[in-house]
DOVOVO-937275 format. One record per residue (C-alpha): y, z, x; residue in three letters. Coordinates in steps of 0.001 Angstrom, whole numbers. Each point is the difference from the previous one (the first is absolute). Example, Ala and Ser with C-alpha at 12.3 -4.5 7.8 and 13.67 -1.06 7.14 Angstrom:
BEGIN
<node py="-4500" pz="7800" px="12300" drenkol="Ala"/>
<node py="3440" pz="-660" px="1370" drenkol="Ser"/>
END
This chain:
BEGIN
<node py="8891" pz="-17870" px="36444" drenkol="Met"/>
<node py="-1938" pz="-2400" px="2152" drenkol="Ser"/>
<node py="-3652" pz="505" px="838" drenkol="Ser"/>
<node py="-1202" pz="1353" px="3296" drenkol="Arg"/>
<node py="-3485" pz="151" px="1452" drenkol="Thr"/>
<node py="-1428" pz="2784" px="2160" drenkol="Cys"/>
<node py="-2791" pz="-401" px="2505" drenkol="Asn"/>
<node py="-3577" pz="150" px="-1201" drenkol="Ala"/>
<node py="-122" pz="3598" px="1190" drenkol="Leu"/>
<node py="2047" pz="1897" px="-2608" drenkol="Pro"/>
<node py="2359" pz="1877" px="2278" drenkol="Val"/>
<node py="3227" pz="-212" px="-1981" drenkol="Cys"/>
<node py="1101" pz="1635" px="-3243" drenkol="Ser"/>
<node py="1793" pz="-1631" px="-2933" drenkol="Ile"/>
<node py="3182" pz="1004" px="-1794" drenkol="Pro"/>
<node py="-76" pz="820" px="-3705" drenkol="Ile"/>
<node py="3325" pz="-256" px="-1770" drenkol="Val"/>
<node py="1035" pz="3370" px="-1419" drenkol="Thr"/>
<node py="3171" pz="1252" px="-1653" drenkol="Leu"/>
<node py="2302" pz="2875" px="882" drenkol="Gly"/>
<node py="1649" pz="2462" px="-2372" drenkol="Thr"/>
<node py="2053" pz="-1150" px="-2983" drenkol="Glu"/>
<node py="3643" pz="-628" px="958" drenkol="Leu"/>
<node py="1499" pz="-386" px="-3466" drenkol="Leu"/>
<node py="1194" pz="2980" px="-2020" drenkol="Thr"/>
<node py="-1438" pz="18" px="-3532" drenkol="Asp"/>
<node py="-2119" pz="-3084" px="653" drenkol="Phe"/>
<node py="-1681" pz="473" px="-3410" drenkol="Gly"/>
<node py="3326" pz="-81" px="-1916" drenkol="Leu"/>
<node py="-750" pz="3414" px="-1497" drenkol="Glu"/>
<node py="3366" pz="1772" px="386" drenkol="Thr"/>
<node py="2763" pz="-865" px="-2478" drenkol="Trp"/>
<node py="3362" pz="1678" px="-624" drenkol="Ala"/>
<node py="-31" pz="-1589" px="-3459" drenkol="Ser"/>
<node py="-1876" pz="-2695" px="-1907" drenkol="Ala"/>
<node py="2074" pz="-2675" px="1788" drenkol="Thr"/>
<node py="741" pz="1597" px="3373" drenkol="Asp"/>
<node py="-2472" pz="304" px="2882" drenkol="Leu"/>
<node py="798" pz="2986" px="2230" drenkol="Thr"/>
<node py="-978" pz="-1446" px="3395" drenkol="Asn"/>
<node py="653" pz="-3701" px="-514" drenkol="Trp"/>
<node py="3268" pz="-1923" px="-291" drenkol="Thr"/>
<node py="260" pz="-2125" px="-3135" drenkol="Glu"/>
<node py="2080" pz="-3160" px="-268" drenkol="Thr"/>
<node py="313" pz="-1762" px="-3371" drenkol="Ile"/>
<node py="2119" pz="-2773" px="-1510" drenkol="Asp"/>
<node py="1217" pz="-469" px="-3542" drenkol="Gly"/>
<node py="-2427" pz="1270" px="-2608" drenkol="Gly"/>
<node py="-2890" pz="466" px="2422" drenkol="Ser"/>
<node py="-1514" pz="3448" px="567" drenkol="Ser"/>
<node py="-2544" pz="1997" px="1996" drenkol="Val"/>
<node py="-2048" pz="2315" px="-2207" drenkol="Asn"/>
<node py="-2575" pz="2763" px="318" drenkol="Arg"/>
<node py="-3333" pz="-1082" px="-1529" drenkol="Glu"/>
<node py="-2600" pz="2614" px="-957" drenkol="Ala"/>
<node py="-2818" pz="-2321" px="-1100" drenkol="Ser"/>
<node py="-2084" pz="-2691" px="1661" drenkol="Gly"/>
<node py="786" pz="1201" px="3532" drenkol="Met"/>
<node py="-1972" pz="-1178" px="2986" drenkol="His"/>
<node py="-245" pz="3606" px="1167" drenkol="Gly"/>
<node py="1596" pz="3390" px="-527" drenkol="Gly"/>
<node py="2165" pz="1057" px="-2957" drenkol="Thr"/>
<node py="2748" pz="-2657" px="39" drenkol="Tyr"/>
<node py="815" pz="-3510" px="1139" drenkol="Cys"/>
<node py="3290" pz="-1942" px="-91" drenkol="Ala"/>
<node py="675" pz="-2673" px="-2617" drenkol="Arg"/>
<node py="2745" pz="-2519" px="672" drenkol="Phe"/>
<node py="1491" pz="-1524" px="-3159" drenkol="Asp"/>
<node py="2055" pz="-3008" px="991" drenkol="Val"/>
<node py="2574" pz="-1600" px="-2284" drenkol="Ser"/>
<node py="133" pz="-3732" px="-551" drenkol="Ala"/>
<node py="3762" pz="-96" px="528" drenkol="Ser"/>
<node py="17" pz="1629" px="3419" drenkol="Asn"/>
<node py="-3516" pz="383" px="1356" drenkol="Gly"/>
<node py="-132" pz="2375" px="2940" drenkol="Asn"/>
<node py="-1432" pz="3479" px="545" drenkol="Ala"/>
<node py="-1160" pz="1607" px="3226" drenkol="Arg"/>
<node py="-982" pz="3269" px="1640" drenkol="Ile"/>
<node py="250" pz="662" px="3715" drenkol="Ser"/>
<node py="-547" pz="2704" px="2577" drenkol="Gln"/>
<node py="1195" pz="133" px="3609" drenkol="Thr"/>
<node py="-2361" pz="814" px="2874" drenkol="Leu"/>
<node py="623" pz="369" px="3735" drenkol="Ala"/>
<node py="-2519" pz="-2346" px="1647" drenkol="Leu"/>
<node py="-794" pz="-605" px="3656" drenkol="Thr"/>
<node py="237" pz="-3366" px="1731" drenkol="Ala"/>
<node py="-3254" pz="-1756" px="930" drenkol="Asn"/>
<node py="-2214" pz="2318" px="-2037" drenkol="Lys"/>
<node py="-2058" pz="-1564" px="-2774" drenkol="Arg"/>
<node py="360" pz="1222" px="-3582" drenkol="Tyr"/>
<node py="-1679" pz="-781" px="-3301" drenkol="Arg"/>
<node py="2025" pz="-136" px="-3239" drenkol="Tyr"/>
<node py="-2005" pz="-125" px="-3225" drenkol="Ser"/>
<node py="660" pz="470" px="-3694" drenkol="Phe"/>
<node py="-1668" pz="-380" px="-3389" drenkol="Trp"/>
<node py="1660" pz="-2137" px="-2661" drenkol="Tyr"/>
<node py="-557" pz="-1617" px="-3390" drenkol="Lys"/>
<node py="2150" pz="-1935" px="-2452" drenkol="Gly"/>
<node py="279" pz="-746" px="-3673" drenkol="Thr"/>
<node py="-1823" pz="-3255" px="758" drenkol="Asp"/>
<node py="-433" pz="-2615" px="2714" drenkol="Ala"/>
<node py="3565" pz="-1348" px="-421" drenkol="Thr"/>
<node py="1437" pz="3122" px="1623" drenkol="Val"/>
<node py="770" pz="-77" px="3720" drenkol="Thr"/>
<node py="980" pz="2710" px="2460" drenkol="Val"/>
<node py="1608" pz="-149" px="3432" drenkol="Cys"/>
<node py="-956" pz="2693" px="2533" drenkol="Pro"/>
<node py="2367" pz="274" px="2962" drenkol="Leu"/>
<node py="378" pz="1791" px="3327" drenkol="Ile"/>
<node py="3551" pz="82" px="1406" drenkol="Gln"/>
<node py="1202" pz="1442" px="3307" drenkol="Gly"/>
<node py="3593" pz="1057" px="617" drenkol="Val"/>
<node py="421" pz="-2564" px="2783" drenkol="Thr"/>
<node py="-3397" pz="-1764" px="-40" drenkol="Ala"/>
<node py="561" pz="-1534" px="-3412" drenkol="Gly"/>
<node py="-2841" pz="-892" px="-2387" drenkol="Phe"/>
<node py="-3661" pz="-535" px="846" drenkol="Leu"/>
<node py="-750" pz="-3670" px="-655" drenkol="Gln"/>
<node py="-3224" pz="-1664" px="-1129" drenkol="Gly"/>
<node py="-801" pz="-1166" px="3534" drenkol="Asn"/>
<node py="375" pz="3529" px="1432" drenkol="Asn"/>
<node py="3447" pz="-746" px="1470" drenkol="Ser"/>
<node py="3135" pz="1969" px="-876" drenkol="Trp"/>
<node py="3359" pz="-1416" px="-1113" drenkol="Ser"/>
<node py="3024" pz="760" px="-2179" drenkol="Ser"/>
<node py="-1211" pz="-2417" px="-2690" drenkol="Ala"/>
<node py="-1545" pz="1590" px="-3094" drenkol="Thr"/>
<node py="-3605" pz="-1292" px="-294" drenkol="Pro"/>
<node py="-874" pz="-2026" px="-3080" drenkol="Ser"/>
<node py="-3655" pz="1102" px="42" drenkol="Thr"/>
<node py="-1170" pz="1300" px="-3385" drenkol="Thr"/>
<node py="-3279" pz="1260" px="-1408" drenkol="Ile"/>
<node py="-1210" pz="-909" px="-3472" drenkol="Thr"/>
<node py="-1169" pz="2930" px="-2094" drenkol="Cys"/>
<node py="-2900" pz="348" px="-2393" drenkol="Ala"/>
<node py="-625" pz="2281" px="-2945" drenkol="Gly"/>
<node py="-2198" pz="2242" px="2170" drenkol="Thr"/>
<node py="715" pz="1920" px="3185" drenkol="Trp"/>
<node py="-105" pz="-2000" px="3247" drenkol="Leu"/>
<node py="769" pz="1110" px="3533" drenkol="Gln"/>
<node py="2363" pz="-1732" px="2384" drenkol="Gly"/>
<node py="421" pz="770" px="3689" drenkol="Phe"/>
<node py="1532" pz="-1152" px="3225" drenkol="Val"/>
<node py="-333" pz="1021" px="3631" drenkol="Glu"/>
<node py="3158" pz="-157" px="2103" drenkol="Phe"/>
<node py="1434" pz="935" px="3391" drenkol="Val"/>
<node py="3639" pz="1137" px="89" drenkol="Pro"/>
<node py="1928" pz="-1828" px="2735" drenkol="Pro"/>
<node py="2345" pz="2963" px="656" drenkol="Val"/>
<node py="-113" pz="3752" px="-571" drenkol="Thr"/>
<node py="2268" pz="716" px="-2958" drenkol="Glu"/>
<node py="53" pz="714" px="-3722" drenkol="Asn"/>
<node py="-1801" pz="-2448" px="-2292" drenkol="Tyr"/>
<node py="233" pz="-233" px="-3780" drenkol="Ser"/>
<node py="-3298" pz="-351" px="-1841" drenkol="Ile"/>
<node py="877" pz="-1910" px="-3165" drenkol="Ile"/>
<node py="-1815" pz="-957" px="-3207" drenkol="Leu"/>
<node py="2030" pz="-2498" px="-1953" drenkol="Asn"/>
<node py="-495" pz="-1608" px="-3428" drenkol="Lys"/>
<node py="1980" pz="-3207" px="-298" drenkol="Ile"/>
<node py="382" pz="-2935" px="-2396" drenkol="Leu"/>
<node py="1357" pz="292" px="-3506" drenkol="Ala"/>
<node py="-3143" pz="221" px="-2110" drenkol="Thr"/>
<node py="672" pz="2994" px="-2307" drenkol="Ser"/>
<node py="-3381" pz="1340" px="1020" drenkol="Lys"/>
<node py="-1296" pz="3049" px="1839" drenkol="Ser"/>
<node py="-1733" pz="745" px="3272" drenkol="Val"/>
<node py="-1685" pz="3242" px="1093" drenkol="Trp"/>
<node py="-304" pz="1449" px="3528" drenkol="Phe"/>
<node py="-2097" pz="2903" px="1269" drenkol="Asp"/>
<node py="-1591" pz="1479" px="3142" drenkol="Asp"/>
<node py="2343" pz="-1511" px="2581" drenkol="Ile"/>
<node py="-913" pz="649" px="3619" drenkol="Ser"/>
<node py="1322" pz="-484" px="3536" drenkol="Val"/>
<node py="-2234" pz="1189" px="2843" drenkol="Lys"/>
<node py="-211" pz="-652" px="3711" drenkol="Glu"/>
<node py="-3086" pz="-1964" px="1017" drenkol="Ile"/>
<node py="-2081" pz="1772" px="2607" drenkol="Thr"/>
<node py="-3473" pz="-566" px="1421" drenkol="Tyr"/>
<node py="-3175" pz="1870" px="789" drenkol="Ile"/>
<node py="-2793" pz="-1234" px="2241" drenkol="Ser"/>
<node py="-3625" pz="-401" px="-967" drenkol="Val"/>
<node py="-2313" pz="766" px="2894" drenkol="Gln"/>
<node py="-2210" pz="-2506" px="1872" drenkol="Pro"/>
<node py="-3055" pz="-1644" px="-1544" drenkol="Asn"/>
<node py="2013" pz="-1352" px="-2873" drenkol="Thr"/>
<node py="-1450" pz="-3434" px="-664" drenkol="Val"/>
<node py="2922" pz="-1347" px="-1984" drenkol="Ala"/>
<node py="3080" pz="892" px="-1964" drenkol="Phe"/>
<node py="1605" pz="-2432" px="-2427" drenkol="Trp"/>
<node py="3291" pz="208" px="-1840" drenkol="Glu"/>
<node py="2135" pz="-2215" px="-2213" drenkol="Ala"/>
<node py="3313" pz="-551" px="1743" drenkol="Asn"/>
<node py="2521" pz="1742" px="-2211" drenkol="Ser"/>
<node py="2626" pz="-2698" px="488" drenkol="Arg"/>
<node py="-2169" pz="-3095" px="-382" drenkol="Thr"/>
<node py="-3125" pz="1176" px="-1838" drenkol="Ser"/>
<node py="-2053" pz="-1865" px="2618" drenkol="Ile"/>
<node py="-3405" pz="1506" px="707" drenkol="Phe"/>
<node py="179" pz="1068" px="3645" drenkol="Asn"/>
<node py="-2311" pz="1597" px="2532" drenkol="Thr"/>
<node py="1804" pz="2694" px="1964" drenkol="Leu"/>
<node py="-2796" pz="839" px="2414" drenkol="Arg"/>
<node py="-3548" pz="-1215" px="390" drenkol="Thr"/>
<node py="-2813" pz="57" px="2478" drenkol="Lys"/>
<node py="-816" pz="-3250" px="1722" drenkol="Ser"/>
<node py="-1509" pz="-2510" px="-2386" drenkol="Gly"/>
<node py="1885" pz="969" px="-3158" drenkol="Met"/>
<node py="2251" pz="-2600" px="-1593" drenkol="Thr"/>
<node py="3356" pz="-53" px="-1729" drenkol="Thr"/>
<node py="-291" pz="-1661" px="-3427" drenkol="Pro"/>
<node py="2973" pz="-1819" px="-1449" drenkol="Thr"/>
<node py="1292" pz="462" px="-3538" drenkol="Gln"/>
<node py="3028" pz="-1370" px="-1787" drenkol="Leu"/>
<node py="3209" pz="1873" px="750" drenkol="Gly"/>
<node py="3425" pz="489" px="-1519" drenkol="Gln"/>
<node py="3131" pz="840" px="1947" drenkol="Thr"/>
<node py="3473" pz="1280" px="-635" drenkol="Gly"/>
<node py="1823" pz="2706" px="-1866" drenkol="Gly"/>
<node py="-1319" pz="2891" px="-2005" drenkol="Phe"/>
<node py="-3525" pz="-871" px="-1075" drenkol="Leu"/>
<node py="-1148" pz="1138" px="-3459" drenkol="Pro"/>
<node py="-3451" pz="1503" px="324" drenkol="Ile"/>
<node py="-2760" pz="-1193" px="-2363" drenkol="Gln"/>
<node py="1864" pz="-3163" px="-964" drenkol="Thr"/>
<node py="-886" pz="-2459" px="2768" drenkol="His"/>
<node py="-1726" pz="-3151" px="-1230" drenkol="Thr"/>
<node py="-3015" pz="-1202" px="1937" drenkol="Tyr"/>
<node py="-3019" pz="-2069" px="-868" drenkol="Ser"/>
<node py="-3218" pz="1758" px="834" drenkol="Gly"/>
<node py="1589" pz="2243" px="2629" drenkol="Ala"/>
<node py="824" pz="3701" px="37" drenkol="Pro"/>
<node py="3519" pz="955" px="-982" drenkol="Lys"/>
<node py="2239" pz="2541" px="1683" drenkol="Ser"/>
<node py="-110" pz="3226" px="-2020" drenkol="Thr"/>
<node py="1506" pz="2548" px="2333" drenkol="Ser"/>
<node py="1695" pz="-211" px="3351" drenkol="Pro"/>
<node py="-3454" pz="-310" px="1566" drenkol="Ile"/>
<node py="-2455" pz="-906" px="-2711" drenkol="Gly"/>
<node py="-1330" pz="-2586" px="-2401" drenkol="Trp"/>
<node py="-798" pz="-470" px="-3678" drenkol="Arg"/>
<node py="-3291" pz="-1760" px="-767" drenkol="Leu"/>
<node py="-221" pz="-1681" px="-3415" drenkol="Asp"/>
<node py="-3721" pz="493" px="-757" drenkol="Gly"/>
<node py="-488" pz="-3771" px="-334" drenkol="Val"/>
<node py="106" pz="-1741" px="3367" drenkol="Asn"/>
<node py="2141" pz="2002" px="2427" drenkol="Asp"/>
<node py="-1666" pz="914" px="3257" drenkol="Tyr"/>
<node py="469" pz="-202" px="3761" drenkol="Ile"/>
<node py="-2806" pz="-1045" px="2297" drenkol="Thr"/>
<node py="-826" pz="-1046" px="3573" drenkol="Asn"/>
<node py="1364" pz="3265" px="1375" drenkol="Leu"/>
<node py="-2493" pz="31" px="2838" drenkol="Gly"/>
<node py="-3445" pz="1428" px="706" drenkol="Pro"/>
<node py="-1048" pz="3339" px="-1448" drenkol="Ser"/>
<node py="-1088" pz="3030" px="2040" drenkol="Pro"/>
<node py="-3796" pz="-45" px="-19" drenkol="Thr"/>
<node py="-713" pz="3704" px="611" drenkol="Ala"/>
<node py="2261" pz="2932" px="-915" drenkol="Ala"/>
<node py="2850" pz="-1021" px="-2307" drenkol="Leu"/>
<node py="2946" pz="1820" px="-1568" drenkol="Ser"/>
<node py="2456" pz="-1568" px="-2419" drenkol="Tyr"/>
<node py="3322" pz="1457" px="-1123" drenkol="Ser"/>
<node py="1849" pz="-1526" px="-2974" drenkol="Ile"/>
<node py="2661" pz="887" px="-2548" drenkol="Trp"/>
<node py="-993" pz="-1360" px="-3431" drenkol="Ala"/>
<node py="1333" pz="38" px="-3558" drenkol="Lys"/>
<node py="-2422" pz="-1330" px="-2615" drenkol="Arg"/>
<node py="791" pz="-2069" px="-3079" drenkol="Glu"/>
<node py="-2379" pz="-665" px="-2871" drenkol="Ala"/>
<node py="-1411" pz="-3490" px="-433" drenkol="Gly"/>
<node py="-1429" pz="-874" px="3393" drenkol="Gly"/>
<node py="-3555" pz="-801" px="983" drenkol="Gly"/>
<node py="-3067" pz="2230" px="40" drenkol="Thr"/>
<node py="738" pz="1092" px="3545" drenkol="Tyr"/>
<node py="3643" pz="643" px="803" drenkol="Glu"/>
<node py="-429" pz="-989" px="3591" drenkol="Val"/>
<node py="2303" pz="1561" px="2572" drenkol="Ala"/>
<node py="-2022" pz="-1360" px="2924" drenkol="Leu"/>
<node py="-2820" pz="-2525" px="147" drenkol="His"/>
<node py="-1913" pz="-511" px="3250" drenkol="Ile"/>
<node py="-2583" pz="-2646" px="-825" drenkol="Gly"/>
<node py="-719" pz="-3336" px="-1625" drenkol="Asp"/>
<node py="1727" pz="-571" px="-3353" drenkol="Phe"/>
<node py="-3304" pz="-918" px="-1663" drenkol="Thr"/>
<node py="-744" pz="3727" px="-452" drenkol="Ala"/>
<node py="2022" pz="2968" px="-1199" drenkol="Asn"/>
<node py="-854" pz="1843" px="3213" drenkol="Tyr"/>
<node py="604" pz="1195" px="2659" drenkol="Pro"/>
<node py="3181" pz="1421" px="-1543" drenkol="Ala"/>
<node py="2058" pz="3169" px="-235" drenkol="Leu"/>
<node py="1555" pz="68" px="-3421" drenkol="Cys"/>
<node py="898" pz="1657" px="-3297" drenkol="Leu"/>
<node py="-2302" pz="-699" px="-2946" drenkol="Arg"/>
<node py="2030" pz="-1458" px="-2873" drenkol="Ala"/>
<node py="-1944" pz="1796" px="-2731" drenkol="Ser"/>
<node py="586" pz="3510" px="1335" drenkol="Thr"/>
<node py="2457" pz="-247" px="2916" drenkol="Asp"/>
<node py="-2721" pz="1722" px="2029" drenkol="Ala"/>
<node py="392" pz="-726" px="3725" drenkol="Pro"/>
<node py="-3093" pz="-1829" px="1239" drenkol="Thr"/>
<node py="-1537" pz="-1180" px="3249" drenkol="Ala"/>
<node py="-2321" pz="-2862" px="-914" drenkol="Ser"/>
<node py="-1485" pz="-1178" px="3291" drenkol="Leu"/>
<node py="-3148" pz="-1772" px="-1132" drenkol="Gly"/>
<node py="-2525" pz="-452" px="-2789" drenkol="Leu"/>
<node py="-1041" pz="3555" px="-931" drenkol="Asn"/>
<node py="2211" pz="1385" px="2750" drenkol="Asn"/>
<node py="3026" pz="1673" px="-1541" drenkol="Ser"/>
<node py="1823" pz="3289" px="-367" drenkol="Arg"/>
<node py="2277" pz="889" px="-2908" drenkol="Ile"/>
<node py="2504" pz="2831" px="152" drenkol="Trp"/>
<node py="1560" pz="2014" px="-2809" drenkol="Ser"/>
<node py="3024" pz="-1542" px="-1719" drenkol="Ala"/>
<node py="1373" pz="3440" px="-863" drenkol="Thr"/>
<node py="-985" pz="2635" px="2589" drenkol="Thr"/>
<node py="2003" pz="1252" px="1697" drenkol="Pro"/>
<node py="2431" pz="-2924" px="-349" drenkol="Arg"/>
<node py="291" pz="-2126" px="-3144" drenkol="Thr"/>
<node py="-94" pz="-3746" px="655" drenkol="Thr"/>
<node py="125" pz="-1121" px="-3660" drenkol="Thr"/>
<node py="3716" pz="557" px="-680" drenkol="Asp"/>
<node py="1306" pz="-3424" px="1046" drenkol="Gly"/>
<node py="2122" pz="1516" px="2796" drenkol="Lys"/>
<node py="115" pz="-540" px="3735" drenkol="Trp"/>
<node py="-2760" pz="1795" px="1903" drenkol="His"/>
<node py="-1023" pz="-25" px="3643" drenkol="His"/>
<node py="-3668" pz="-650" px="818" drenkol="Tyr"/>
<node py="-1843" pz="305" px="3308" drenkol="Val"/>
<node py="-3615" pz="-1220" px="-117" drenkol="Phe"/>
<node py="-2073" pz="1134" px="2988" drenkol="Val"/>
<node py="-3345" pz="-1754" px="618" drenkol="Ile"/>
<node py="-1808" pz="1551" px="3006" drenkol="Pro"/>
<node py="-2172" pz="-3009" px="926" drenkol="Ser"/>
<node py="-1777" pz="-3106" px="-1282" drenkol="Ala"/>
<node py="-3346" pz="1769" px="-329" drenkol="Leu"/>
<node py="-1700" pz="-88" px="-3386" drenkol="Gln"/>
<node py="395" pz="3737" px="-608" drenkol="Ala"/>
<node py="3559" pz="224" px="1370" drenkol="Ala"/>
<node py="1576" pz="172" px="-3444" drenkol="Leu"/>
<node py="-1693" pz="3334" px="-600" drenkol="Ser"/>
<node py="2528" pz="1522" px="2390" drenkol="Ser"/>
<node py="2965" pz="-2287" px="-778" drenkol="Ala"/>
<node py="3159" pz="1805" px="-1091" drenkol="Val"/>
<node py="3150" pz="-854" px="-1906" drenkol="Leu"/>
<node py="3408" pz="1642" px="276" drenkol="Tyr"/>
<node py="2407" pz="-432" px="-2928" drenkol="Val"/>
<node py="3619" pz="1070" px="530" drenkol="Asp"/>
<node py="-1093" pz="1943" px="3063" drenkol="Gly"/>
<node py="-2809" pz="1895" px="-1741" drenkol="Gln"/>
<node py="-3783" pz="-363" px="250" drenkol="Leu"/>
<node py="-1185" pz="-1629" px="-3230" drenkol="Gln"/>
<node py="-3195" pz="1222" px="-1686" drenkol="Thr"/>
<node py="-2918" pz="-2404" px="427" drenkol="Ala"/>
<node py="-2045" pz="-1154" px="-2982" drenkol="Gly"/>
<node py="-2913" pz="-2434" px="-141" drenkol="Thr"/>
<node py="-1391" pz="-1312" px="3280" drenkol="Thr"/>
<node py="-2655" pz="-2730" px="260" drenkol="Asp"/>
<node py="-1382" pz="-817" px="3452" drenkol="Val"/>
<node py="-3280" pz="-1622" px="-1039" drenkol="Thr"/>
<node py="1309" pz="-3355" px="1238" drenkol="Gly"/>
<node py="1512" pz="-1050" px="3326" drenkol="Ala"/>
<node py="3650" pz="-640" px="719" drenkol="Gln"/>
<node py="890" pz="-3681" px="-68" drenkol="Ala"/>
<node py="1419" pz="-1847" px="2993" drenkol="Ala"/>
<node py="3698" pz="538" px="596" drenkol="Arg"/>
<node py="1900" pz="-3184" px="752" drenkol="Thr"/>
<node py="3455" pz="-1215" px="-1015" drenkol="Thr"/>
<node py="2566" pz="2534" px="-1186" drenkol="Ile"/>
<node py="1756" pz="-747" px="-3292" drenkol="Ser"/>
<node py="2234" pz="1963" px="-2326" drenkol="Ile"/>
<node py="-111" pz="-606" px="-3734" drenkol="Gly"/>
<node py="-3248" pz="-1844" px="-767" drenkol="Arg"/>
<node py="-3778" pz="460" px="-60" drenkol="Ala"/>
<node py="-2053" pz="-2731" px="-1631" drenkol="Gly"/>
<node py="1815" pz="-759" px="-3272" drenkol="Thr"/>
<node py="1560" pz="3460" px="-201" drenkol="Ser"/>
<node py="3737" pz="358" px="607" drenkol="Tyr"/>
<node py="2091" pz="3156" px="-76" drenkol="Pro"/>
<node py="3106" pz="450" px="-2098" drenkol="Lys"/>
<node py="2540" pz="2414" px="1367" drenkol="Gly"/>
<node py="1881" pz="902" px="3119" drenkol="His"/>
<node py="-1119" pz="481" px="3603" drenkol="Leu"/>
<node py="1999" pz="1130" px="3023" drenkol="Ala"/>
<node py="-378" pz="1107" px="3615" drenkol="Leu"/>
<node py="-3588" pz="-1080" px="706" drenkol="Pro"/>
<node py="-1379" pz="1458" px="3237" drenkol="Leu"/>
<node py="-3432" pz="-831" px="1398" drenkol="Leu"/>
<node py="-1749" pz="2032" px="2712" drenkol="Phe"/>
<node py="-3222" pz="-606" px="1935" drenkol="Asp"/>
<node py="-675" pz="3741" px="206" drenkol="Arg"/>
<node py="-217" pz="3094" px="-2164" drenkol="Ile"/>
<node py="3389" pz="1271" px="-1203" drenkol="Val"/>
<node py="189" pz="3790" px="-248" drenkol="Ser"/>
<node py="1384" pz="2079" px="-2860" drenkol="Leu"/>
<node py="2954" pz="996" px="2181" drenkol="Ala"/>
<node py="838" pz="-3653" px="631" drenkol="Glu"/>
<node py="-332" pz="-857" px="-3708" drenkol="Ala"/>
<node py="2357" pz="2850" px="-845" drenkol="Val"/>
<node py="2492" pz="-1154" px="2624" drenkol="Asn"/>
<node py="32" pz="-3617" px="-1212" drenkol="Ile"/>
<node py="443" pz="1138" px="-3607" drenkol="Phe"/>
<node py="2775" pz="2453" px="859" drenkol="Ala"/>
<node py="1853" pz="-2513" px="2180" drenkol="Ala"/>
<node py="-49" pz="-2819" px="-2552" drenkol="Thr"/>
<node py="109" pz="1662" px="-3433" drenkol="Lys"/>
<node py="3789" pz="-96" px="-122" drenkol="Gly"/>
<node py="-190" pz="-3757" px="-605" drenkol="Met"/>
<node py="-2007" pz="449" px="-3200" drenkol="Phe"/>
<node py="1642" pz="2984" px="-1746" drenkol="Tyr"/>
<node py="1177" pz="-87" px="-2770" drenkol="Pro"/>
<node py="-3066" pz="-2095" px="-672" drenkol="Arg"/>
END
C-alpha cells in the first residue's frame, strides 16, 4: 500500500488489517480416514509417492501431513475447493518444512475459469513455476490474492521434483482480509507490505516520513528466509525479524512529546542486546528513551531517562518469557518526571502487574523515532503492527486492538 498523509489535525482514522473466519475445513490436517487418507482434502499422487499422517514434530495440533515423493515419479499434492468472491482480498498461508534445503514445494491457487494465480498477481491458464525452498525447521509461507471472478478455487499444496525426500505441511489457512479503524490521534502506523516486504507508512500526521527498505516481489514469499544486509526481514504478512546484530529502522519522524501510547506485537528470541528495543524515541547514544523488553528477564520496561524507568512483571497476569507472540500496549501519561509512576502496560488485552519504578531522574528528550536499536543494543526477534499514539490509550481500546489482530498470530 502507498503512504498517505493526513492534516496536522488528526481527524482521520487508520485501517488495521484483520482476518475473517477460517474458510478451510480441517485447516490443521487433523482428520484422517486412515494413515494415508485425509478426510477433508483431495490427494493426488504419482508413482511411488504418498501422503502420510505424521504424529510427531508437528507445527501444531496432533497431526501434520508428510509427503514422501519417489525419485522415479515425483509428485504429491493435497487440495481443497472453496467458493470465493470476486474482488475480495484473501490471505492464504501454510507452514512447511523439508528433509533439507534441496526440497522445494509449489503452492497453487486455481480457479475454474480464472486459471492459476501467477507471481505478478495476474491469472492465466499456465501453471506457475514458482517454488519455495524448504529447510529442516518449520517456516511459514503466505500470499494475498484477489479472485477475478466469483467461482470455486482449488487451494493446492504440491511437492514436485524427483528427490526421494520428504516435505511436511501443517496449519494451512485461507481467510478473508478485513479492516478495523483506529480512532483519531494516532501518530503513525507502519506495516511491511505483505507482497513486497517494503517498509511502508499507511497513515501519518503531517511531518512523518516514509522510510525505504529493500523489497522483493513476485510469487509466494517464504517468510523468515529473505536475505537483507542490515535491514529487517519479513517474518509475517505484516511484520519483521530483527537479527540482534545490526537490524533496525530509523528516521520514522518526530516523537510525541507529551502523552504517548505504543502498541506492538512482539516475539522475543534469545541472543539480542541488553534492551530488546521495540521503540526508541531519542538519540542512539543512550539506551533511552525506549519502550522495550529486557533481554535478561523478558520483563517489559519503559526506560525514559537516567533513573526514570518502570518495569512490569514478566509473568503476571500474562507470561512474556515463552518465546511466543504477545501484544503490548505501553501507555505513558506525560513527559513529566513522575509520569512513569502512573504508566500502565496491557499485555494480550490485560493490565500487567507493575514492578519496580524509579522516578528520581527526569525523562530524557524525545526526538527521532526508531525501531530496533538503542545505543549499541539491538533486539533479536519479531515485531509486527506497530501503532503510535499521542494520547492515552484506554483498556477498552487495548482489548479491541488485541482482539481484532490476534488471529494473525495464532498459532504462535
